[in-house]
Structure formats: C-alpha cells, structure tokens
C-alpha positions as CSV (number, residue, x, y, z in Angstrom):
1,X,-42.7,1.0,-15.9
2,X,-39.5,1.2,-14.7
3,X,-37.6,4.5,-15.2
4,X,-35.8,5.1,-18.4
5,X,-32.4,6.5,-16.9
6,X,-31.2,6.3,-20.4
7,X,-32.0,8.9,-22.3
8,X,-29.7,11.1,-24.8
9,X,-28.0,14.1,-23.5
10,X,-26.0,17.1,-26.4
11,X,-23.9,19.7,-25.6
12,X,-24.4,23.0,-25.5
13,X,-22.1,25.4,-27.4
14,X,-21.0,28.3,-25.3
15,X,-21.0,26.2,-21.8
16,X,-20.6,23.0,-20.4
17,X,-23.9,21.7,-20.5
18,X,-25.6,18.8,-21.8
19,X,-28.8,19.1,-22.3
20,X,-31.5,15.8,-21.5
21,X,-32.6,15.1,-25.0
22,X,-36.1,14.3,-23.8
23,X,-38.5,16.3,-21.0
24,X,-42.0,17.3,-20.2
25,X,-43.6,20.4,-21.0
26,X,-45.5,22.2,-19.5
27,X,-47.6,24.8,-22.2
28,X,-51.0,24.7,-21.0
29,X,-50.9,22.8,-17.8
30,X,-52.6,24.6,-14.9
31,X,-50.4,25.6,-11.9
32,X,-52.9,23.4,-9.4
33,X,-51.9,20.4,-12.1
34,X,-48.7,21.3,-12.7
35,X,-47.2,19.9,-9.4
36,X,-48.8,16.6,-10.0
37,X,-48.2,16.6,-14.0
38,X,-44.2,17.5,-12.9
39,X,-43.9,15.1,-10.0
40,X,-45.1,11.8,-12.0
41,X,-42.6,12.7,-14.5
42,X,-39.6,13.3,-12.0
43,X,-40.7,9.3,-10.5
44,X,-41.1,7.7,-13.7
45,X,-37.6,9.3,-15.1
46,X,-38.3,12.5,-17.0
47,X,-35.0,15.1,-15.7
48,X,-35.6,17.9,-18.0
49,X,-38.3,20.6,-17.3
50,X,-39.2,22.9,-19.7
51,X,-41.8,26.0,-18.5
52,X,-41.9,29.6,-19.0
53,X,-42.7,33.1,-17.6
54,X,-46.2,33.0,-19.3
55,X,-47.5,29.9,-18.6
56,X,-48.4,30.9,-15.0
57,X,-46.4,27.9,-13.3
58,X,-43.6,27.9,-12.8
59,X,-44.0,28.3,-8.5
60,X,-45.0,24.6,-9.3
61,X,-42.9,23.0,-11.6
62,X,-39.9,24.8,-8.4
63,X,-42.1,23.4,-5.8
64,X,-41.8,19.6,-7.4
65,X,-38.4,19.8,-8.2
66,X,-38.1,20.8,-4.7
67,X,-40.2,17.6,-3.1
68,X,-38.9,15.3,-5.5
69,X,-35.8,14.0,-3.1
70,X,-33.2,14.9,-6.4
71,X,-30.2,17.0,-6.2
72,X,-31.2,20.3,-8.0
73,X,-27.8,19.9,-10.0
74,X,-30.2,16.3,-11.5
75,X,-32.7,18.3,-13.2
76,X,-32.7,20.2,-16.3
77,X,-34.7,23.7,-15.5
78,X,-35.5,26.2,-18.5
79,X,-37.5,28.7,-18.5
80,X,-38.3,31.4,-20.9
81,X,-38.1,35.5,-20.9
82,X,-42.0,36.8,-22.2
83,X,-41.7,39.6,-24.8
84,X,-43.4,42.2,-22.4
85,X,-40.3,41.4,-20.3
86,X,-37.9,42.3,-22.7
87,X,-36.2,45.5,-21.8
88,X,-35.8,44.2,-18.7
89,X,-34.7,40.7,-19.3
90,X,-32.4,39.9,-15.7
91,X,-34.7,41.6,-13.8
92,X,-37.9,39.0,-15.0
93,X,-35.1,36.1,-15.5
94,X,-34.8,37.4,-11.4
95,X,-38.5,36.5,-10.3
96,X,-38.7,33.5,-12.4
97,X,-35.8,32.3,-10.2
98,X,-38.0,33.3,-6.6
99,X,-41.1,31.6,-8.2
100,X,-38.2,28.1,-9.0
101,X,-37.1,28.4,-5.9
102,X,-33.5,28.3,-7.2
103,X,-30.3,30.2,-7.7
104,X,-30.5,29.4,-11.2
105,X,-31.6,27.7,-14.1
106,X,-29.6,25.4,-16.7
107,X,-31.6,26.9,-19.4
108,X,-33.1,30.9,-20.3
109,X,-34.8,31.1,-23.9
110,X,-35.7,34.4,-25.1
111,X,-40.0,33.2,-26.1
112,X,-40.4,35.0,-29.0
113,X,-38.8,37.5,-31.2
114,X,-41.6,39.6,-31.2
115,X,-40.1,42.2,-34.2
116,X,-43.1,44.8,-33.4
117,X,-42.0,45.5,-30.2
118,X,-37.8,46.1,-31.3
119,X,-36.1,45.1,-28.3
120,X,-34.8,41.4,-28.7
121,X,-31.5,42.4,-29.2
122,X,-31.2,43.9,-26.5
123,X,-32.9,41.7,-24.3
124,X,-30.4,39.0,-25.7
125,X,-27.5,41.4,-24.7
126,X,-29.0,41.6,-21.0
127,X,-29.2,37.2,-21.4
128,X,-25.8,37.3,-22.2
129,X,-24.6,38.8,-18.8
130,X,-26.9,36.8,-17.3
131,X,-25.4,33.5,-17.8
132,X,-21.9,35.8,-16.6
133,X,-23.7,36.5,-13.7
134,X,-24.2,32.5,-13.7
135,X,-27.9,33.2,-13.4
136,X,-28.5,31.0,-15.9
137,X,-25.9,28.2,-17.4
138,X,-26.8,28.3,-21.0
139,X,-28.9,30.8,-22.9
140,X,-30.6,30.5,-26.4
141,X,-34.3,31.6,-27.8
142,X,-37.5,30.6,-29.1
143,X,-39.5,30.6,-32.3
144,X,-36.6,32.7,-34.1
145,X,-36.3,32.5,-37.9
146,X,-33.3,32.8,-39.8
147,X,-32.8,37.0,-39.8
148,X,-33.7,37.2,-35.6
149,X,-30.5,35.0,-35.5
150,X,-28.6,36.5,-37.6
151,X,-29.1,39.9,-35.9
152,X,-28.3,38.9,-32.3
153,X,-24.8,37.1,-33.5
154,X,-23.8,39.8,-35.2
155,X,-24.6,42.3,-32.7
156,X,-23.2,40.5,-29.6
157,X,-21.0,38.1,-31.3
158,X,-22.8,35.0,-29.1
159,X,-24.7,32.4,-30.3
160,X,-27.5,30.6,-28.9
161,X,-27.0,27.2,-27.8
162,X,-30.5,26.5,-28.8
163,X,-33.9,27.8,-30.4
164,X,-36.9,26.2,-29.2
165,X,-39.6,25.7,-32.4
166,X,-42.7,24.7,-33.6
167,X,-41.2,21.2,-35.5
168,X,-43.2,18.0,-36.4
169,X,-44.0,15.9,-39.5
170,X,-46.5,18.6,-40.5
171,X,-43.7,21.1,-40.1
172,X,-40.3,20.1,-40.3
173,X,-37.8,23.4,-40.6
174,X,-35.6,22.3,-43.2
175,X,-34.3,25.2,-44.0
176,X,-33.9,26.5,-40.3
177,X,-32.7,23.0,-39.2
178,X,-30.2,24.0,-41.4
179,X,-29.2,27.1,-40.2
180,X,-28.6,25.9,-36.7
181,X,-26.9,22.7,-37.9
182,X,-24.2,25.1,-39.6
183,X,-24.1,27.5,-36.4
184,X,-23.7,25.0,-33.8
185,X,-27.7,25.7,-32.3
186,X,-29.5,22.7,-30.8
187,X,-32.9,22.5,-32.5
188,X,-35.8,22.0,-29.7
189,X,-39.2,21.3,-30.9
190,X,-42.4,22.4,-29.1
191,X,-46.0,20.5,-30.7
192,X,-43.9,17.9,-31.7
193,X,-46.8,16.2,-32.3
194,X,-48.7,18.9,-34.0
195,X,-51.2,18.9,-30.9
196,X,-52.2,15.2,-32.3
197,X,-52.6,16.4,-36.1
198,X,-50.1,13.4,-36.9
199,X,-51.3,10.7,-35.3
200,X,-53.4,9.5,-37.2
201,X,-51.4,9.9,-41.0
202,X,-51.3,6.8,-42.4
203,X,-47.6,6.6,-43.0
204,X,-46.5,6.9,-38.9
205,X,-50.0,4.3,-39.0
206,X,-48.2,2.2,-40.6
207,X,-44.6,2.6,-39.4
208,X,-46.0,2.5,-36.1
209,X,-47.9,-1.0,-36.8
210,X,-44.2,-2.6,-37.5
211,X,-43.0,-1.4,-34.9
212,X,-45.5,-2.9,-32.3
213,X,-45.8,1.2,-31.0
214,X,-48.1,4.0,-30.4
215,X,-48.0,6.9,-33.3
216,X,-47.1,9.5,-30.0
217,X,-44.1,7.0,-29.5
218,X,-42.9,7.0,-33.2
219,X,-43.0,10.6,-34.0
220,X,-41.1,11.0,-30.8
221,X,-38.8,8.6,-31.4
222,X,-38.4,10.5,-34.9
223,X,-37.4,14.0,-33.1
224,X,-34.8,11.9,-31.5
225,X,-32.8,10.3,-34.6
226,X,-33.1,13.7,-36.2
227,X,-31.1,15.2,-33.1
228,X,-34.1,17.7,-31.8
229,X,-34.5,18.1,-28.1
230,X,-38.4,17.2,-27.6
231,X,-40.6,17.4,-24.5
232,X,-44.4,16.3,-25.2
233,X,-46.7,18.1,-23.0
234,X,-49.6,15.5,-21.4
235,X,-51.3,15.2,-18.1
236,X,-52.1,11.6,-18.4
237,X,-50.0,9.5,-16.5
238,X,-49.5,6.6,-18.5
239,X,-49.0,9.1,-21.3
240,X,-46.7,10.3,-19.3
241,X,-44.7,7.1,-19.3
242,X,-45.3,6.1,-22.7
243,X,-44.0,8.9,-24.2
244,X,-40.4,9.1,-22.3
245,X,-40.6,4.8,-23.7
246,X,-39.0,5.0,-26.8
247,X,-35.4,4.9,-25.7
248,X,-35.4,0.5,-26.6
249,X,-35.5,0.8,-30.1
250,X,-34.9,2.4,-33.3
251,X,-36.5,3.6,-36.8
252,X,-34.8,2.9,-40.1
253,X,-33.4,5.4,-41.5
254,X,-36.2,5.1,-45.0
255,X,-38.8,5.1,-41.7
256,X,-37.1,8.9,-40.8
257,X,-37.2,10.4,-44.4
258,X,-41.1,8.8,-45.7
259,X,-41.3,11.0,-42.2
260,X,-39.6,13.4,-43.3
261,X,-41.7,13.7,-46.2
262,X,-45.0,14.5,-44.5
263,X,-43.8,18.4,-44.1
264,X,-46.7,20.3,-45.0
265,X,-45.8,24.0,-43.8
266,X,-48.2,23.7,-41.4
267,X,-47.9,25.7,-38.4
268,X,-50.7,24.9,-35.0
269,X,-49.0,28.0,-33.9
270,X,-48.3,32.0,-34.4
271,X,-46.2,32.8,-36.9
272,X,-42.6,34.3,-35.3
273,X,-42.4,37.6,-38.1
274,X,-45.6,38.6,-37.0
275,X,-46.4,37.7,-33.3
276,X,-45.6,39.9,-30.9
277,X,-47.9,38.6,-27.6
C-alpha cells in the first residue's frame, strides 16, 4: 500500500504546533514488538506515535524513529506523565526524553488526574514550565473530566492543548467534547474501536457494506469527521495499513449521526474520577 500522505493536521492552541489527526498507539505493545511495530507504521505513512512512560516502550519508539531515516521534525511524538510521578513532572519528562533519545517531545500529557493523589495541579504547573523550557512543544492532559480541566485552568490561566479521553461509538462523550470545543481543546480518542466491541454493531456493518470498507475503517473515519485525533493500536502489519487507509472516502452526515446515536455510556477502561493508579 502506498503511504497515506494526505493526513489532515489540527492546530494546537497555546503553541505553534500542528498535530497529525491520525497516528499509531502503542499501549499494551510489548517492548520487544514495539520497534518493528513502529517501524512498519512509519514505512507506510504514519507520522504520529502515541506512547507513555507507563507503557514501558518509549525506548523502542525512540529507536524506531531514529532508525527510520525521517527527520525528527517529521515525526510527531506524544508521551505521558504517570500518576506516581506527578510530584516530579519535569524529572519524569527528562527521563522519558532520555529513553526516546530526543531533546523534546511534540506533546506531553498528564496521563490521569489521579485525584486521590492530589497532585495534578502541581503537575500541570510543571508542564507549563516544561513547555517554556522547550522540553515539550505542546502540553495537555488525558482522562480529565470537565471539573479537572476547570481546576487547572483556574489555577494557572493555561488551557491544555489536548485532552486524550476514551471515546468511541459506545462512549461518545458529548458533554466533554462540548467543553473542549468551548475552550479550544483538541479531543484525542483512545480505545477508538472500544477494543473491537463496536465492530459487529449492525449500524457499523451496514455502513461498512455501503462503502465497501471494513467496520474498523468506518469507525476510524467517523472519528476523523468528528474532528478527533485518533490513534488505533495494532500489532498486525496488514491491519496497521488498513487503519490508515481512510482518507479517500467520506461518510454522509446521516451516517455520522447514526454512529453517534449508538452511545451507551459504556467504558472499556477506568473511571477518571476514581482511578488513581
């Protein structure tokens, strides 16, 4: 498959950064598989890799980017601050940079608010400093609910560029997406396929048949048309290629609404209000 070179990008507020709207997630990809996984993705046109300290594969992501022959400025790298590191966010970021073998990341996120630790405001203040120091080109959060967002914005006057949240047709997050839109925050979707749970839904399969596409491609295209940044995870080379091959067709507005109507409020992951890690 020829590389998809027409992946749209979105502006990140509070920076001069543009983020590719589609990328590769490496959550639960074992370190020993990560190098070949990322290498294949970069070879077929991916230019955005989403990792985290907690995934324990930052080093392999860095090695793959370095070995790719691409310029550092050509690959968008996101990593995340783990909950137990919130009291030393800059130290944790420097540790991640060492593993990634890079002087900066394009986006650094607080992985969870972890409200039980009571450190997420302190962590956000540190991320603001990290951006000023050039260690991260843009900063944001992950799994923050609206009250968490309001708290850090009220405390610092700095709005996250991004909030990466669980988001898929069975958890469409209408209210939180509205909050993001009102504040100029880009929405990123993790678990975009609900760990495969949505792929056999009759609405999805019917739309897939109408477009001669796979159900996975339909759901990923839905995310793009909503304006989400999306990064599905796969360790299968053919699936990595299939996932990115979604930029030569569009859904109708009716199809987008039908998929949106599948919302059940169903989470595949933890509740951000109670998860502390």
